[in-house]
C-alpha positions as CSV (number, residue, x, y, z in Angstrom):
1,M,50.2,34.1,-6.8
2,S,47.8,31.7,-8.6
3,N,45.1,33.1,-10.7
4,S,42.8,29.9,-10.5
5,T,39.5,30.2,-8.7
6,T,37.7,27.6,-6.6
7,N,33.9,27.3,-7.1
8,S,31.8,28.1,-3.9
9,P,28.8,26.1,-3.2
10,A,26.6,28.9,-4.4
11,D,28.3,28.8,-7.8
12,V,27.4,25.1,-8.4
13,R,23.9,25.1,-7.0
14,R,21.4,24.4,-9.7
15,R,18.0,26.3,-10.2
16,C,15.3,23.7,-9.3
17,I,11.6,24.2,-9.8
18,V,9.1,22.0,-7.8
19,I,5.7,22.2,-9.3
20,G,2.9,21.2,-6.6
21,G,2.7,22.0,-2.9
22,G,1.3,18.9,-1.7
23,L,3.2,16.2,0.4
24,A,5.2,15.1,-2.5
25,G,6.2,18.6,-3.5
26,L,6.9,19.7,0.0
27,A,9.3,16.7,0.6
28,S,10.9,17.3,-2.8
29,A,11.5,20.9,-2.1
30,V,12.7,20.3,1.4
31,W,15.3,17.7,0.3
32,L,16.5,19.7,-2.6
33,A,17.0,22.6,-0.3
34,E,18.9,20.4,2.3
35,A,21.1,19.4,-0.6
36,G,22.1,23.0,-1.4
37,Q,20.0,23.6,-4.5
38,R,18.3,26.8,-5.4
39,V,14.6,25.9,-5.0
40,T,11.4,27.6,-6.2
41,L,8.1,26.0,-5.3
42,L,5.1,26.6,-7.4
43,E,1.5,26.0,-6.0
44,R,-1.7,26.7,-7.8
45,R,-3.7,27.1,-4.7
46,G,-3.3,29.8,-2.1
47,S,-1.7,27.5,0.5
48,L,0.6,24.4,0.8
49,G,-0.4,20.9,1.9
50,G,-2.5,19.4,-0.9
51,R,-4.6,16.6,0.6
52,T,-2.9,16.8,4.0
53,V,-4.2,20.1,5.4
54,A,-6.1,21.5,8.3
55,M,-9.3,23.4,7.5
56,P,-10.6,26.3,9.6
57,V,-14.1,26.0,10.9
58,S,-15.0,29.5,11.9
59,A,-18.3,28.5,13.5
60,M,-16.4,26.5,16.1
61,D,-13.2,28.8,16.2
62,D,-11.4,25.5,15.5
63,V,-9.0,24.1,12.9
64,P,-9.6,20.5,12.4
65,D,-8.0,18.3,9.5
66,N,-9.6,17.7,6.2
67,G,-9.7,14.0,7.3
68,Q,-8.0,11.6,9.7
69,H,-4.5,10.6,8.5
70,V,-2.9,7.5,10.1
71,F,0.6,6.2,9.8
72,A,1.9,2.6,9.5
73,S,5.0,1.7,11.5
74,G,6.8,0.6,8.4
75,Y,7.0,4.0,6.9
76,E,10.5,5.4,6.4
77,H,10.4,8.2,4.0
78,L,7.6,10.0,5.6
79,F,9.4,9.7,8.8
80,R,12.5,11.2,7.1
81,Y,10.4,14.0,6.1
82,L,9.1,14.7,9.5
83,E,12.8,14.5,10.8
84,S,13.7,17.2,8.2
85,V,10.9,19.5,9.3
86,G,11.4,18.8,13.0
87,T,8.0,17.2,13.8
88,R,8.9,13.4,14.0
89,N,8.1,13.5,17.8
90,L,4.5,14.5,17.1
91,V,3.4,11.1,15.9
92,A,2.2,8.5,18.4
93,F,2.0,4.7,18.1
94,P,-0.2,3.2,20.7
95,G,0.0,-0.3,19.1
96,H,-3.7,-1.0,19.0
97,M,-7.1,0.0,17.8
98,T,-10.6,-1.3,18.7
99,V,-13.2,-2.9,16.8
100,R,-16.8,-2.0,17.9
101,E,-19.9,-4.0,17.1
102,P,-23.5,-2.7,17.0
103,G,-24.8,-2.5,20.5
104,G,-21.4,-1.4,22.0
105,R,-19.4,-4.5,22.4
106,T,-15.8,-3.9,21.8
107,R,-12.6,-5.7,21.3
108,R,-9.1,-4.4,21.0
109,S,-7.2,-5.2,17.7
110,S,-3.6,-5.8,17.2
111,F,-1.1,-7.7,15.1
112,S,1.3,-8.4,17.9
113,G,1.2,-10.1,21.4
114,I,-1.8,-12.0,22.6
115,A,-4.2,-10.2,20.3
116,G,-2.0,-10.8,17.3
117,A,-2.0,-14.5,18.2
118,R,-5.7,-14.6,18.3
119,T,-5.9,-12.9,14.9
120,A,-3.6,-15.5,13.4
121,F,-5.7,-18.4,14.7
122,G,-9.0,-16.8,13.2
123,D,-10.3,-15.5,16.7
124,L,-11.7,-12.3,15.3
125,A,-14.5,-9.9,16.5
126,G,-17.7,-11.0,15.0
127,V,-16.3,-14.3,13.7
128,P,-18.2,-17.3,15.1
129,L,-16.4,-20.3,16.6
130,R,-17.4,-22.4,13.6
131,D,-15.6,-20.1,11.1
132,R,-12.3,-19.7,13.1
133,P,-10.5,-22.9,11.7
134,A,-11.4,-21.9,8.1
135,T,-10.3,-18.4,8.7
136,A,-7.0,-19.5,10.2
137,L,-6.4,-21.7,7.2
138,A,-7.4,-19.0,4.7
139,Q,-5.2,-16.4,6.5
140,A,-2.2,-19.0,6.2
141,R,-3.0,-19.2,2.4
142,L,-3.2,-15.5,2.1
143,I,0.1,-14.9,3.7
144,K,1.6,-17.7,1.4
145,D,0.2,-15.9,-1.5
146,V,1.5,-12.5,-0.4
147,L,5.0,-13.8,-0.1
148,R,5.0,-16.1,-3.3
149,Q,2.5,-14.4,-5.3
150,P,0.5,-16.4,-8.0
151,A,1.1,-15.1,-11.6
152,D,-2.6,-14.1,-12.0
153,L,-3.0,-11.8,-9.0
154,D,-3.5,-8.7,-11.2
155,T,-6.1,-10.6,-13.4
156,I,-8.5,-10.9,-10.4
157,T,-10.0,-8.6,-7.8
158,A,-9.3,-8.7,-4.1
159,D,-12.9,-10.2,-3.8
160,E,-12.2,-13.1,-6.2
161,W,-8.8,-13.7,-4.3
162,F,-10.4,-13.9,-0.9
163,R,-13.2,-16.3,-2.3
164,R,-10.5,-18.5,-3.9
165,I,-8.5,-19.0,-0.7
166,G,-11.7,-19.6,1.2
167,L,-11.8,-16.7,3.6
168,P,-15.3,-16.7,5.3
169,A,-17.7,-13.9,4.9
170,S,-17.5,-13.2,8.8
171,A,-13.6,-12.8,8.6
172,R,-13.9,-10.5,5.6
173,A,-16.6,-8.4,7.4
174,S,-14.5,-8.4,10.6
175,L,-11.1,-7.6,9.2
176,W,-10.0,-8.4,5.7
177,D,-12.4,-6.2,3.6
178,G,-11.5,-3.4,5.9
179,I,-7.8,-4.0,5.5
180,V,-8.0,-3.8,1.6
181,I,-10.1,-0.5,1.8
182,G,-7.6,0.9,4.3
183,L,-4.7,-0.1,2.2
184,T,-5.9,0.7,-1.2
185,G,-8.7,3.1,-0.6
186,D,-11.1,1.1,-2.6
187,K,-13.5,-1.7,-2.5
188,T,-12.5,-5.4,-2.8
189,T,-14.8,-5.9,-5.8
190,I,-12.9,-3.1,-7.7
191,T,-9.3,-3.3,-6.6
192,S,-6.7,-5.7,-8.3
193,A,-5.7,-8.5,-5.9
194,K,-2.0,-7.7,-6.5
195,V,-2.3,-4.2,-4.9
196,P,-3.2,-5.4,-1.4
197,A,-0.7,-8.4,-1.9
198,D,2.2,-6.1,-2.7
199,L,1.4,-3.6,0.1
200,L,1.0,-6.4,2.6
201,R,4.4,-7.9,1.5
202,T,6.0,-4.4,2.0
203,G,4.7,-4.2,5.3
204,L,5.8,-7.6,6.5
205,R,9.4,-6.9,5.0
206,Q,9.5,-3.6,6.9
207,A,8.4,-5.3,10.1
208,I,11.1,-8.0,9.8
209,R,13.8,-5.5,8.8
210,H,13.0,-3.2,11.9
211,R,12.2,-6.1,14.0
212,T,8.9,-4.3,15.1
213,P,5.4,-5.6,14.8
214,I,3.2,-3.7,12.4
215,S,1.1,-1.1,14.1
216,I,-1.0,2.0,13.4
217,G,-0.2,5.6,14.6
218,Y,-1.6,9.0,14.4
219,P,-0.4,12.7,14.6
220,T,-1.0,14.3,18.0
221,V,-1.3,17.7,16.3
222,D,-3.2,19.3,13.3
223,L,-1.8,18.5,9.8
224,D,-0.6,22.0,9.2
225,T,1.5,21.9,12.3
226,L,2.9,18.4,11.4
227,F,3.6,18.8,7.7
228,I,3.6,22.5,6.7
229,D,4.9,24.8,9.5
230,G,8.2,23.0,9.8
231,A,8.6,22.9,6.0
232,E,8.1,26.7,5.7
233,K,10.8,27.1,8.4
234,V,13.2,24.9,6.3
235,F,12.3,27.0,3.2
236,A,13.0,30.2,5.0
237,D,16.3,29.0,6.4
238,H,17.4,27.8,2.9
239,G,16.0,30.7,0.8
240,V,13.4,28.6,-1.0
241,E,11.0,30.7,-3.0
242,I,7.2,29.9,-2.6
243,E,4.8,31.1,-5.3
244,T,1.3,30.4,-4.3
245,R,-1.7,30.9,-6.8
246,C,0.9,30.3,-9.5
247,V,-0.4,28.0,-12.3
248,A,2.2,26.1,-14.3
249,K,1.2,25.3,-17.8
250,T,4.0,23.4,-19.5
251,I,7.4,22.1,-18.8
252,E,9.7,23.5,-21.5
253,V,12.1,20.9,-23.0
254,A,14.8,21.6,-25.6
255,D,17.4,19.0,-27.0
256,G,16.2,16.5,-24.5
257,K,16.8,18.7,-21.5
258,V,14.6,20.8,-19.1
259,V,14.8,24.5,-19.8
260,G,12.1,25.8,-17.6
261,V,8.4,26.0,-16.6
262,R,5.9,28.0,-18.7
263,L,3.3,29.7,-16.6
264,N,-0.4,30.2,-17.5
265,D,0.2,33.8,-18.1
266,G,3.1,33.1,-20.7
267,T,5.9,33.8,-18.4
268,L,8.9,31.4,-18.7
269,L,10.8,30.6,-15.4
270,E,14.1,29.2,-16.4
271,S,15.5,26.2,-14.6
272,D,18.2,23.5,-14.7
273,A,15.8,20.9,-13.1
274,V,12.2,20.4,-12.6
275,I,10.2,18.0,-10.3
276,C,6.6,17.6,-11.3
277,A,4.7,16.7,-8.2
278,V,1.1,17.5,-9.0
279,P,-1.7,15.0,-8.6
280,V,-2.3,12.7,-11.5
281,W,-5.5,14.3,-12.6
282,S,-4.0,17.8,-12.6
283,L,-1.2,17.1,-15.2
284,G,-3.1,18.7,-17.9
285,D,-0.4,19.7,-20.6
286,L,2.5,19.9,-18.1
287,L,4.2,17.0,-19.7
288,V,3.2,17.6,-23.3
289,Q,6.8,18.0,-24.4
290,L,7.8,14.7,-22.7
291,P,8.3,11.9,-25.2
292,E,6.4,9.5,-23.1
293,N,3.5,11.8,-22.5
294,D,1.1,9.5,-24.3
295,R,1.9,6.7,-22.0
296,I,1.5,8.8,-19.0
297,K,-1.9,9.9,-20.3
298,A,-2.7,6.2,-20.4
299,T,-1.9,6.1,-16.8
300,V,-4.2,9.1,-16.0
301,D,-7.1,7.2,-17.8
302,A,-6.4,3.8,-16.0
303,L,-6.1,5.3,-12.5
304,T,-9.9,6.2,-12.0
305,P,-10.6,8.4,-9.1
306,V,-12.0,7.1,-5.6
307,P,-13.9,9.4,-3.3
308,I,-13.4,9.6,0.5
309,V,-15.9,11.4,2.8
310,S,-14.7,12.6,6.3
311,V,-16.8,14.5,8.9
312,N,-15.6,16.5,11.9
313,L,-18.7,16.0,14.3
314,Y,-18.8,18.4,17.3
315,L,-21.2,17.0,19.9
316,D,-22.6,18.1,23.2
317,R,-21.3,15.1,25.0
318,S,-19.0,12.2,25.0
319,I,-20.1,9.0,23.2
320,G,-17.9,6.9,25.3
321,M,-15.1,5.7,23.0
322,T,-12.6,3.5,24.8
323,D,-9.7,3.9,22.2
324,W,-8.3,6.6,20.1
325,G,-9.5,5.0,17.0
326,E,-12.4,2.5,16.5
327,I,-13.6,0.5,13.5
328,L,-17.2,0.0,13.3
329,L,-17.9,-3.7,12.2
330,G,-20.6,-3.5,9.4
331,G,-20.4,0.3,9.0
332,E,-19.1,0.2,5.4
333,G,-20.3,2.9,3.2
334,V,-21.8,5.1,5.9
335,L,-19.4,5.2,8.9
336,E,-16.3,3.0,8.9
337,Q,-14.0,4.5,11.4
338,V,-14.4,7.0,14.3
339,W,-11.4,8.9,15.8
340,D,-11.6,10.5,19.3
341,R,-9.6,13.8,19.0
342,Q,-9.9,14.3,22.8
343,L,-7.8,11.1,23.4
344,M,-5.6,11.8,20.4
345,H,-4.8,15.6,20.8
346,G,-5.6,16.2,24.5
347,R,-8.1,18.8,23.4
348,D,-10.6,20.4,25.9
349,T,-14.4,20.1,25.4
350,E,-15.3,23.8,25.9
351,R,-16.5,24.0,22.3
352,G,-17.8,20.4,22.4
353,W,-16.5,16.9,22.0
354,L,-14.9,16.5,18.5
355,Y,-15.1,13.2,16.7
356,S,-13.7,12.6,13.3
357,T,-15.2,10.1,11.0
358,T,-13.8,8.3,7.7
359,V,-15.6,6.6,4.9
360,S,-13.3,5.2,2.1
361,A,-14.5,4.4,-1.2
362,A,-17.6,6.6,-0.6
363,Y,-19.2,6.1,-3.9
364,E,-22.7,6.6,-2.8
365,L,-22.2,8.7,0.2
366,V,-20.3,11.4,-1.7
367,E,-23.4,12.2,-3.6
368,Q,-25.5,12.9,-0.3
369,T,-26.0,16.4,1.0
370,P,-23.9,17.4,4.1
371,N,-27.0,17.3,6.3
372,D,-28.0,13.9,5.1
373,I,-24.5,12.6,5.6
374,T,-24.5,14.0,9.2
375,E,-27.9,12.4,10.0
376,L,-26.9,9.0,8.6
377,Q,-23.7,9.0,10.7
378,M,-25.3,10.2,13.8
379,A,-28.0,7.3,13.5
380,T,-24.9,4.8,13.0
381,L,-23.2,6.2,16.0
382,R,-26.3,5.7,18.1
383,Q,-26.4,2.0,17.1
384,Y,-22.9,1.6,18.2
385,Y,-22.4,3.8,21.1
386,P,-25.0,3.6,24.0
387,E,-23.8,7.0,25.3
388,A,-24.6,8.7,22.0
389,A,-28.4,8.0,22.1
390,D,-29.2,11.5,23.3
391,A,-26.1,13.2,21.8
392,Q,-26.9,16.4,19.9
393,V,-24.9,17.8,17.0
394,V,-23.4,21.3,17.9
395,H,-21.8,21.5,14.4
396,S,-20.9,19.3,11.6
397,H,-18.1,19.9,9.1
398,V,-18.3,17.7,6.0
399,V,-15.3,17.2,3.8
400,K,-16.0,15.6,0.5
401,M,-12.9,14.6,-1.5
402,P,-14.1,13.0,-4.9
403,R,-10.5,12.5,-6.0
404,A,-9.0,11.5,-2.7
405,T,-7.2,8.5,-4.2
406,F,-7.2,6.3,-7.3
407,A,-8.3,2.9,-8.1
408,Q,-6.0,0.2,-9.4
409,R,-8.3,-2.2,-11.2
410,P,-7.1,-5.7,-12.4
411,G,-4.6,-5.3,-15.2
412,T,-3.0,-2.1,-14.0
413,A,0.0,-3.4,-12.2
414,G,3.2,-1.8,-13.7
415,I,1.2,1.1,-15.2
416,R,2.4,3.8,-12.8
417,P,5.5,5.6,-14.3
418,D,8.9,5.8,-12.8
419,Q,10.2,9.1,-11.2
420,R,13.0,9.2,-13.7
421,T,12.0,10.5,-17.3
422,S,13.6,10.4,-20.7
423,V,14.3,14.2,-20.3
424,T,17.5,15.3,-18.4
425,G,16.6,17.4,-15.4
426,L,12.8,16.3,-15.3
427,A,11.7,14.0,-12.5
428,L,8.1,12.9,-11.5
429,A,6.7,12.7,-7.9
430,G,3.5,11.8,-6.3
431,D,1.8,8.8,-4.9
432,W,0.6,8.0,-8.5
433,T,4.1,7.2,-9.6
434,R,5.8,3.8,-9.0
435,T,6.5,3.2,-5.4
436,D,6.5,0.3,-2.9
437,W,3.1,1.7,-1.7
438,T,-0.2,2.9,-3.2
439,T,-1.9,6.2,-2.4
440,T,-0.4,6.9,0.9
441,M,1.6,9.5,2.5
442,E,4.6,7.1,2.4
443,G,4.1,6.6,-1.3
444,A,4.1,10.3,-1.9
445,C,7.4,10.9,0.3
446,Q,9.1,7.9,-1.3
447,S,8.5,9.2,-4.7
448,A,9.9,12.6,-3.7
449,A,13.0,10.8,-2.3
450,R,13.5,9.0,-5.7
451,A,12.8,12.1,-7.7
452,V,15.4,14.1,-5.7
453,D,17.8,11.4,-6.3
454,V,17.3,11.6,-9.9
455,I,17.9,15.3,-10.0
456,L,20.9,15.1,-7.7
457,G,22.3,12.3,-9.8
458,Q,22.2,14.3,-12.8
459,A,24.0,17.4,-11.3
């Protein structure tokens, strides 16, 4: 009889710690667990989800989201995550949105079909006939710059880029300034032209690769159901340990390898591998023992925060939306998008009609009081929706996120760090690391996929 033994899968599993319970951390922990690793997830707050969570509103006995999250059809890693947690079927892609002008006039927007052809030829909502030839020509120049980028795109702002290609002000107000804000989370006068150019190129490549037109989708359930509940089931099935209200202080390194995570109370959690998936502004001293820590600190300084303000408005009546999501032409800074949760979630109106609003790059609005924000947005709704003239607010739930995303100013291209570090067993994840996307859910999940590949590749 042979005395040799064969290692079981449990014998070769590595002890992995994931720091951060946001989307990048959740995806990292799920995929490490699926790969058979022993995983512990540390989260400093009392619950998981990070910036993708539902927020109970006790006054309405309801659980709306902390802000409307939408999906691009080109996302791959995010949908892989949803497949892993069993909720991929809870995302809908209607293939259109609506642009609404003051007074109530609407026009359906799409990048495919007849609406897409009209867009390509400069026929946009709010663009007068005299501006359409110039719009079509400028858009052709824009696509050319996206596919074959000029060397100086990271030295100018998106605003300067649009001026250079001759994009009329009406076309910018109708579509393109909003696209930049939607893609980057920041204003055209702040963000580097290279950021939206890179994102548009990624979207075009994905559309060609999958042979599907670019479209925008939305979750048909709350964010906890979509992102967290299924992940917790995966964790239970794979024995993942979840530690909430657990503050990691430093990732301990010895001889170029990870040895564990030091907690705020001095406890050392030993591990073979660590994925650091905290927001860029929460790094603190976590990476102080990493040789490239100074370079990462420079990244933190360069990626300045951008605020987003969202409001869940419970009204006593319908405002007459015709689409699931509508962009308000000219509503920048006060109310840019409105989302009809009745159409999106099939919710009843017993507790009022729920409309969610979103304002990106809300530098001025974030300083206002919740009551002032509500009054400003209701005044705007009444300008755009005739049926909202007599609508009354049953309850208003204002969500301010001062650090919702980060700005990438000219000169910051390439500053985001890779997921692989110089320390064996240590990888970085988060939308602030280098991905094909910027501060998006897809960027967070793509970073997690790359971080997990780094850890598994070193096993």
